[in-house]
N, C-alpha and C positions, 0 to 999 in steps of 0.2 A: 390152270388151263392157262390160254392163250386166248388175246381180244380178241375178238372176230374182224375180218374184213372191212375195213369204213365201204360202206355203202355210196356209191355214186352222186347219188340224189343229197354228200352232207354239204354240210356251208367250208369245207376244205379251203387251206388254201392252195391247192394245187386247183381243186375244179374251177376255182373265178380268174384262177392261171389260165386255166385252158380259155370258158368264158368267155376272155380280156384280151387275147390271144398276150400276154403277157405283160397289157399294155394299161397308165395307169391313170391314163384324163383321153376324155373323145379325138379325135383326130380332125374335129371341125374347130377355124376359130371363133364359132358361137361357144359364148359360156352357158353353160346347164347349171341354177342353182336347184335348190326344193322346189322351189314356185315355180317355176318352167313348165310351160303347160304342152304340151308333145297330144300331137291325133293323127291316127294313122290315115296314110294317101289312099296307101294298096294293102289287100287285101293278104294274109299269114298267105305259103306257098313249104308245099313241104319237103322242096330238099333244101331251104331255112337253116339256121341252127337255131335251136329251138326256144333258146333264149331270144332272140332275137322275135320268130315265130307268134309266141306270148305277147309280147309287148306291144306287139303289131293289135292281138286280137283283143289285150289291151283300151287300146287306145284307139275305140270306134266314135264315143265321145272325147272330149277332151282330160287330160291324167296330170297329173304334177308330178314331177321327177319323182318325189316320197312317196307318194301314193305306187306309183311305176315299182315301189323298190317294197313298198312295204308289198303290195300284195307279188310280189316273187319271191319274194324272203331272200332278196343280192340286200348287197352291200349299196350306200345308193354312189360310191365309186365306180362300181361297176354297171352299175345303172345306168350311169353317165358316160361309157366305154360305148355301148351297147346301143343308145343312142344316136349317142354321134353319129355310130357308126351307118345305121340304119338311117341320117340326116346324109352319111355322104354320097346313099344310095337311091336318092330323092321320097323315102316310102316313109317318111315322114314332115310332117311342118309340126315349128315349136315355135312360141310365142310366150314374155312375159305375158303374169299376169294382169286380166286390167289393177288398171294403179288405182290406188286407195283412192276418194273423191278430198282433197284439198279444202282445206277454211279456209272461205274467203278473206279477207285481208278487212280486222275487227272497228279500224279506224273509217273503213269502208263501208260496213252493217250502217257505223253509227251516224253517218252521213246521211246515208237513205232513210232510217226513223226518226229523224229533225225533218226533216227535208217532206215526208209525208207526214207530220202528223203538222208542220207550216202550212196545209194542202186546208 
């Protein structure tokens, strides 16, 4: 008995090739990494590629590239291509995440404490 034909919904390399148009990286100069936040600027439209529309629906609130990949069930490399397409079409806004707070210089803290103790 032969194997059933693969479904279009599976994660075959051929499907990913079609989804990304054979590209392996975004067509924009902006570097997208796992923690880059993506927010939709416009709603999804019926004539859009299904994966593009799904990203727009997901990103009504900021989502990271890693979260989009997880929810969409796609590799991060494919998601960066799709988000790049949406950036080029001005359908999403991307931004780096809020940086973690930096600890102030230890010497400065000690100087402030010493100054307060002298009051």
